[in-house]
N, C-alpha and C positions, 0 to 999 in steps of 0.2 A: 133610582137609590136601590133597583136591584144587588143584590149579593149574587157576583158573579165567583170563578175559578180561582186557580192558582192559589193552593192555600198556605204555600211555603210564605207571600209574603203576609196573609192573616197571620201566621204563627210568630213571623218573625216580629211582626209589630205589635204582637201583642207579649212576646218575650221581652222586648224591649222595652215596653212599660213596666212591666214587673219586675224586670231586673234592675233598671237604674235606680241608684241608692239617691241621687240630690235630688232635694225640693226646691223648687223658685225660690230664687234670692232672695226676691226682692218679698217675698211671704205670699205669693202668689200661688193656692191650694193646688188649682190643676195643673196634672204634667206640660213641662214647657222645654224648648232644646236648652241645651248647657249653655252657661255663660260664657262666653269668647274670653280667653287668658291672653292671646294676644293681639295688640292694637296697633296699627301704624296711623298716628295721630297726625303727620301732615310730612310735608305740606303738600297744598293745592303748584302742581307745575314745578315741583320738586325732584320727581321721577316715585310719587306713587304707584302709579299705573304699572309703571315697569317692575316695580317690587314685587307688585302684588300677580302681575301676570307668571312672572318666572317662579317662586312663591306655592302658589296653585299646582304650579306643574313642578318642579321640583323636591317637594318635602311632602307632597300628594302621597299615599299609601303604596298608589301605583308604584311609582318611583322608588320609596324607600322599602316596599315590600314586594316587590316586582309580582303584584296580584291585582287583577280590575274585578276580584270578586269582594265582596263586603266582609263575607263570612271566612276569610280569608286574613283581613284584617286584626281580627282579633283573636286568629289562630296562634298554635306554636312556631308557627315560620316567622311571625309578626310579633304583636303585644308579647308573644309567648317567648320571644326571645331579647327579652327588650326593647324590643322598638317602638318610639315615640313619632309621632307626622300630625299634619295641616290638615285641617278640614274648615273653607270659608262659609261664611250663611249660603243656603240653597234658595233658588226662587225657582217654583215651579208652576210650570202652566199646564192646563186640565184647557185642551182644545177640543171642540167639536164642527164637523161638519153638518148643514139643518139641524136636526134634534139629536143625534148619536152620537158622544164622546167619541171619538178616532184615537184618540194618544195621546201621551203623558210627556213631555220635555222639562227639561229642568237646566239652569246653568248659575255659575258659581256670581255670588251678587259680592260688589266692590265698596258699595259707598251705602249704609244704611242710616246715615245723618240722625239715630236717636239720641246722641249726647248737641246736638243742634239745637238752638230755637231758631233761626231765619227760616231754616232751610227741611224743617220738622214738622209735620201735619198726622200724628196719630195724638194718642191719648196722653193727657198732663201730666196724670195723679204719676208718681214715684212706682206706686205697685205696679199702677195698669202700665206705664212706660215699659218697665223693667219686663213684662209678659209680652207685652207687641213687641219689643226686642228683640227677646230668644227665643219666641214664635211656636209653634206646635210641636211636640216630643213625634216624629217622626224616628223610623225602620234606617238604619244607618246602608241600605241598599237602598235609598231612594239616593244617595250621592253618586251611586256606580254613574247614575248617568249623566254627572257634570265632571267627569275624570278628565283634570286641568282645561278647563273650556269656563270662560266667562261671557260671549255671546249666547246669547239665544239658539241662532241659528246654525253653531255648532255644536251641540249636545247629542247625546243619543239621546232615542228617543223607544217608548213602549206603545206599540202598534200594534202585537198579536190580540185578539178580542179577550182573551181570559186574563192575560197580565194586564189590560188595564183598567177592565170589571174590579178584578182585585185591587188595583191601584188606586180607586174611587174609593173603594169600600174601607180601603186602608187612610187615605185621606179624610174626607164625613169624620169616620172615626178619633182621628188625633185632631183634628177641628174642634169635635162635638167635646172633647177631654178638655179642652183648651178652651171652650167657652164657655167651661165648669155645666155643660148639661150631656154629662155621662151615662146617666140614665136613659133619657130616654133619646138617647145620638142623636138630637138634632144639633146641628151645626151652627147652627146661630144665635145670637143676644137681640132680646126687641127691648125696646124703649120709647112710652107714648106709640104703643101701636104700631113703632117700624121698627125697620132693623137699625141694630147698634150701630151708629158711624162716627161717631164722635165729633158728630158737627161740623164736619170737614168735605167739601168735595174737591179736594186734590187725589191726584193719581196715589198715593198712599191711604187711602181713604180708609180707614174702619181698623176690625185687630189684621195679627197676621195672615192669619187664613179668612182676611174679610173681602173688600169690593172695591174694583178696577174698573170706572167709569170708561167709555169707551176709547180706545184709544186706536184702532186698528179696524179693520172692516168687520164687521158682525159676523161672517162666519170663524173669526179665529175665536169668538167669544163662546163661553160657554153658558147653556141654559139652565139655570138654577132650578126652574124647578121639573126637571127631565130627573132628576140627581135625588134630589134630597124632600120633595113634598112628601113621598111617603114616609119619609124620618121623624118631618115636625106637622105632624096636625093640628093644626088650629091658627100654625103659625101665615099673614094672609101674602103669602110671597108675590103673586099673582100682583096686588097692590102696590106693593112697595118696589118704583124705581130701581132700587139700589141692589137688591135681591139676581139682578139678572147676571150680574157679573160677579154673586159673590163664586168663589175657587177659582178666580180668574189669575188671581197672582198669590200666592202661598209662599212667606218666607217664612226660614227658621233657622238654626244655629244646628248642629250634629247635637244627641241627645249625652248626658254622661255614660260611658261604658261602664259594664256591668265585670268587670276586672279592671286590678289594677298591675302597675310594674313598677321595675327597677332599671330606670336609664341604662345601658350599655354604650357608654360614649363611645365613638370613631376615635379613632387619635390624631384625626385633622382638628376636630373638636378640641380635644384635649390640648392640642397644640395651642389653637389661640387662645382656651383662656390662661394658659403658661405665660404667655405671651401679652396677656391684657392687665396693665395698672391696676387697672379696676378689681378684676379677680383676685391680685396677688393681694393686691391691698387688704382687701374685703373679703376672706375664703369663706366665708359663711352666709355670705350674702345670695350667694350665686341663685340658679332655678333650683328649683326641688328637684331629684330625680328618683328617688324611691317613694313608695307608697302614691303614683299620681296616675291619672288615665293616663293612656296609649294616647287619647283624641282629646287634641290641643284645638279649639275653635278660633278662628281667627277674624276679625273686623279691619279693612282699611278704607278710613272717612278724610281725607286732608284738610276737614274742614277743624276739626275735632282741638288739634292745637289752639288756634286762636279763641275761641269759643271759652267767653268770662266762666260758666257755670258747667263746662264738662268736666271738668276734674270732680269738682262735688258731686254730680249725678251719677258719675263711672264707680265714683269710691263707696256710695251709699244702694247701687245697686249691685254692685258685685259682691260675690260671695266671702266669707271672711273665713281664713286671713285671707287679704289680698292678694294674690299668688299672680297678679297681671305682670306681664312683659309689654313696654313701652319704646317703640321705635317711634324717631324724629327725622326726617331726611329734610337735609339745609342746603339749600342753593343760595350761591350769593345773591344776596336781595335784589338790587336795584336789577339783575337780570328774572329773576322771578318775579319781579311784581310787571314789569314791560311783559312778561308770558304769559299771563293771568289778565293784564288789560286785552293782550290781543284776541286770547281764549273770549273774553266776552263778547271783545267787536265782533268776532264770527257770530257768538249768539244772535245776536243786538235784542238780548233783552230788556223786558220791560225796565227797569232798571237801572239802565246801559242806557247812555249817550253816545250816543256815534261822535266822537269830539276824540282829537290828535292826547295821545296819553302824555304828553308834556302840560298838556291844558290840565288833561285830568287826576296828571301827580300833584300838580299845584295846588290844585284845588282842595286836594286830599289832604295834602301838606298841609293852607292854612286850618282847613277844620279842624283837624287837630291840636296845632296849634291856640287854637281858638279858648275848643273845650278845656285841656291844660289850664291855657290861662286863667280862666274861669273858677277855677280853684288853687287859683296861685301859685302854678306849677311852671315849667317852662317844658321844654322836648330833649333838652338835654339830662334835665333831671331823673324824666321819667325812664327813659333810653337806658341810664347809667346805675338806675338801680339807687341814687342819694335820697331816700325818703323812706319811713315806718311800713311796717307793712300793712297795716289800717289804711293808710291815706292811700296806700300803690293800687290794694283793693280798689277804694272806692273811685280813684283814676279811671281803671281798669274796664271797670264796670258802666262806667258815665262815659269814656271816650274811645273805645274802641265796641268797634261792629265787624261781626263776622258775618261773611258771607263772601260772594265770587266779585263782587262790586268794588271790595275793597284792598286795593291792588299796595296801596304801600302801609295800611297797619299790618295786613298780612306778613308781610315781611318781618316785621319787630320781634325775629323768633326768641332774644332774650327776655322780652319783656313775656312773654307766654309764658316760656320755661318756669318763670317766677313764679308766675302763679300755681303751675299745673306742681310746681316743688314745696310747695306749701302744705299738699296734699300727700305724695308720693313721694318715697323716697330716692335718691337720686340712683341708687344702682339698679332700681326699677327699669333705667331707660339706656337702649344703645340712640348715642348720636353721631349722623352720620352723614358728611358730607355730601352731596350729590355729584360732584365733579370727581370726587374722590371714586363713585359708585360708578362712574362711568368709566373707569381705565381699570378695575378689578376685574381680576378673572372672576370667572364662574366659580370654579371652587372654592375662592377666596370667600367670594362675597357668602356663598350658602353658610359654610362652616363659620361665618362670623356672627348671622341668626340664630345656628342650631345652638350657638356656644351659650349667645345670650338667653334663648328661650328653654332649651332642653329638649331639642329635638335630634332625629338621626337622618342621617346626608342618604342620599341616593343608592343602591342597592349597587346600580353600576356607574362608576366616578372613575374609574381610570383606563380610558377616557372616560367624559360623560358624555352620556348621549346626542347627538346635532339637535334634536330640538329642548331638549333642554337651555344646551348653546348659544343654542339662537333668542328665548328666551331671557337669560341670564347674563350674558356678557355682552355690553353695551361695545366696548373694546374693541369685537371684533366686525362690529357694525359700524365702526367710524364714529363710534362716539353719538352715534345718536341713538337716544330713549324711547323705546315702543312708544307712542300716544304724545313726546314729551319737544321734539322738536327744537331743540340747544340749538341754537344760532345765535351769529353775533349779534349786538344789541345794535340798532340803529339810531343811536342816539344824539342828540347835539353833546358836544361834550358837556358843554354849561350845564343843560339838565343833567346829564349826567355825575357833575360835580356837586350840586346841590342836592340829588336825592344820599350821593354819599357822604355829605355833612350832616343827614337827617337818621342815617343806619350808623355812622361812627362818628361821633360827637369829638369835638376837642378835647385833646388830656382823656383818651381811652385807649392809648394805642395799647398798655399794658394789659388791656380787659379782653382785647379781637381776639377769638379763636372762632372754630365752627362755621364761620361764617355772621358772626354777630356779637354784639358786648354781651359778653357771660354776665348771666339774671346774678343777682349776690350770693346765692346758693355754692354757687360755682368757681367763682371771682378769683383770683389770686390776691394777695396780700402789695399793695402797693410800692413798688422799688423802690430802695435807700436813693436820697436825693442824689443827681450828679449822674446816678448810673442808666445804661444805656436797657432799653428796649429789646428783651431776647423775643423776635417774632413766634419762638416755638413753647416759651416757659407756659403763658398761657393756658395754651393748648392741655400741655403739658397737664400744668394742675388739675383742672379740671374733668381731663380723662384718670384722674385718680379717683373719682368718684361715679362720676359714670361710665358706660363701658361706649368704645369706640372703636374704629377703624384703627388698623395702625398709621403711623403718620408718612403723608405721602404729599404727590402735587396739588389738593384738590383746594388748599387756601393760600394764595399768596401771602406775603409779608406785605405789611402795608408799604403801600409806597408811594411817593413823596410827588407832587405837584409844582414846579416851580416854574417861574417867569409868565405863568399867569394871569388871567384877568380874574378876581375874584367876584364874586356878585354884588359886593357895593363898589365896584370899580378899583381898587385898592389891587397893590401886588399882594399875591396871597401864597407862602412854601410850605402853610400846615400839611405833613400826614395825612395823606387822604386814605380811605379803607379799600379793601383791598378789591382789584376790578374784578375778578372773577373770571370775566368772558370777555374778548378781544373787544372792541368797539368798530362798527363795520362805517362807512359814510353815511353820514345823513339824509343821503338823498337815494340811498339803498331803502328802501321798507321794504320790509318782510316780516310776513305776523308768524310767529313762531308760538 
């Protein structure tokens, strides 16, 4: 608990607290990080890790402003020049050797899970959840430690004794304020004579400054008594097992800047907006570009899209007016389902049974059909949206479960988007097909995101630096997305056919676009009788409302399956859904 050297850290922290204008959007009085205004909602195995890693590096202030010094990010050469940049949530590790704190490291967080039910283990109350999500208010200097890095082992570290001591003091002060104990500086909360732990033993236990049960060797964990005992008189730290791991895992979004900017748009961003049908059709609905913070916090959790309560929770916790910009990645549904099953198969999780994908898919399809049948509905009615809003919400809440073990329902993108569009406006969404992202240039991809969110592009972009190209241009990596591994689908043709009929029901040819049957809010009116279906008409109609990438080879036109034996033993020539990716031999089973 000793206060050490490094006065610049302390001064910067105090300045950031006193200068922050925003209070917690959830109504919590203690200082928190700013609420993220850009979110990647999904989908799992849709390329969210590729896009996150790309943006963490390419739209970081180091790339946008050309400086690794946080004091320059809000200065005249960056924010003062109308530049706006992205910063993700930060995870900070205070590490020790024996009894001495030796270093502080940090890395960017991709998945926070706060808007989910099955995978979230923090406080349940809306105010507490919002404070937990935002985390303590930390100085911007902490983000220097994780410039463009997501893996903890790749981060920079504070190891010089005076800097470490000042950094620990800063963290303790921030956590004390966040816990509501600024007077005595004690960064813990008590409940029934024990550390406040929200009643969970999961690794995300406690507040954002809270506890992390042992996951690694003891020498990598911090001993709380040596750090906070002097600041917390009367707190029984020694007798509380959880206290030993306090400050083991601190998470926070960046705080609001004490300056605002008028964004100076790059010519490439202007060109994207001028060519975007949604921007042309709704010229006043673009991202706010004047009087805004130069710091844009962002979260990327691929399980938010299918979570039934996520949109309502987000709307309740976000600032008013909701200036949120939302991104959804849409991969061919059969390919995505198989890839998610393969991922879970590798994990061998407690809820995952090691059986073939074909069997897992059949079981989940039957379970979904049975649940909908109990409500007097069919899968086709549910997928095509031919039902009123209250009936749909009831069916979604009862029949859709959201986690990485529901491979089939997680691919019903149009169903999930319908629920999100009950809460948020279409122009707040950027919908991007994964297959199209794989063939886009890095410059085009970054300009598309920057246009949608209202951000500046990298300073050196003609040409882009090689590290950014390696992170942001899949086509230069033969179409393979980092940690995504999109390969051929080793499925039996009959299995794939049955799945296609689930995702692409009979009679929805005019509604298929963006790798889904469009939700009612984005669907075009039915074509007049006898007129042929234009495979691009549905996409063009939807993209007048939501933001999309320019049309390309992402979603093939619906193909016709002729001369094949259908599931009921007869001949079937109904148009099938887009294949999205080539088939492979059923004898070659590869996990992707």
